[in-house]
N, C-alpha and C positions, 0 to 999 in steps of 0.2 A: 544267776539260772536263764535258761537260752532263751532267746526273742519265743521260739513256737509252743514254749512251754507257759510264758506267762500269755501267750496268748490264749490256749488253749485254757489257763486256769479261769481269766475274765470273764471269756464265752459261756466255760460250765457254770461260774458265779449271776452268769445275765439268763442266762438261762433256767436256773432252779427257781431263779427267785422271778423268773417270768413264769413257770407253771405256777407257782408260791399260788400267785394272780386268783386261779380258779378256786381257793377258799370263800373268795367274794363273792365268787357266782354260782356256788352252791346256794347260799340261803335263797337268792332273788329267784331261785328255781325250786325252791322247796325242797333241794335235796337233802337237807341240815334235820338234824334234832338234837342237836345240845342245846340246851337252856342257855338263856342270851344272845343265841349266836343268828343273828339277825341283816335283813337288810336295809330299815329303816336305819332315816338318816334323823342328827339329829334338829338339821338345817332344812331339806327340803322334802322331809315327809309334810310336818306340820303347813308347809306354803302349799306342797302340790298332792297330795296324795298318794297313798302304799302305790299303786301300780304305777305313776310316772317316775316317782322313787327308787321301787325296786330294776323298772326301766333303764334309769339313769345308772342305775350301781354295775347293773352287766357289763353298759358300754363302758365304765371309766373300767372295770374291772378286765374284761375282752380285751380292751385297748391297750393298756396296760402291758398283758399277758402277752397279745402279738408284739407289739413293739420291743419288749426283752427278747423274746425270739428268733424276731428278725433283726436283733443287734448283733444275739451272740451267731446269727446265717453270717450277718455281713462281714464282724469279725473276722471270721476263718473265711472270709471267700465265698461261703458256700450261699448260691440262690437267690442273697440279695446284693445289690453292689458291696464289694469293702467301702466306700468313701460315704456310705450312709450310714455307719455302726453309729456311731457320735452322736452325731445327730437325733440318729432312733435311740438310743441309749437317752440321753437327754431328755427328749420329751415322754419318753417312755416313766422316768425318775420321777417327773413333771407330775404325769396323771396319775400314776401309782399312788405320790404322798396327795395330792387333792381325794385321792379315789381314798385311802385309808383315816385324810380325814374329817370328809364329810359321813364317812359309811363306820365308822369307830369299831363298830359289833360284828361284819361281816367277818371279820377272821374268828377263829377261832377266842375265845376266852385269855386263851393262855398268850400272858404279857410280853415273853419273849416274842411269840411267830411277829406282832404287832412292829415291837421295838429292832430285831434283824429287819422286818421289813423296809422301816424308815431308817436303819442304818446304812440301809446297801441302797438307798435310794439318796440318800445324803452324802454318802459315800462319791457315787457315781456325779453327784454335779458336783461337787467339791472337785475333785480328780479329771474332771475333764473341762469344767467353764474358768475353772480357780490354775491348778497345778497343770493344764494342760499334760499332764500322763494322763495313761503310757502316749510318747509318739510312733510314730509311727517304724523310728530304726526300734524302738525298743519292744515289737512286737514282731518284726520280722520284714515288713510291707515298703 
């Protein structure tokens, strides 16, 4: 596989994963009608109330969305400095995992959505922090 192909594939994964975080924002904005889909946090809502919990949900999922989109753009060298893509991807994966853990019902109740999101986050962290993959040579930079 060529370096540019690998770079495009990884950027597309980050882009699609980032856009998927919009699902976490929808119930907080009242845009969902699916039973069980909510911005209620098992931890934060009892402590802080519905409004604060909803705001935190929006902030976390929006940060993960924006971060993964920025990581994809940085990886491609578009609009975001290329040197920032790894840090953006790692931070976004951590934020995403925290958001999913705190707001388990913010994603549609279909379990593969949640497990897929968690898998992408963990793969991002393992590849970038443990394996140091891909290298700049692998992606053609």
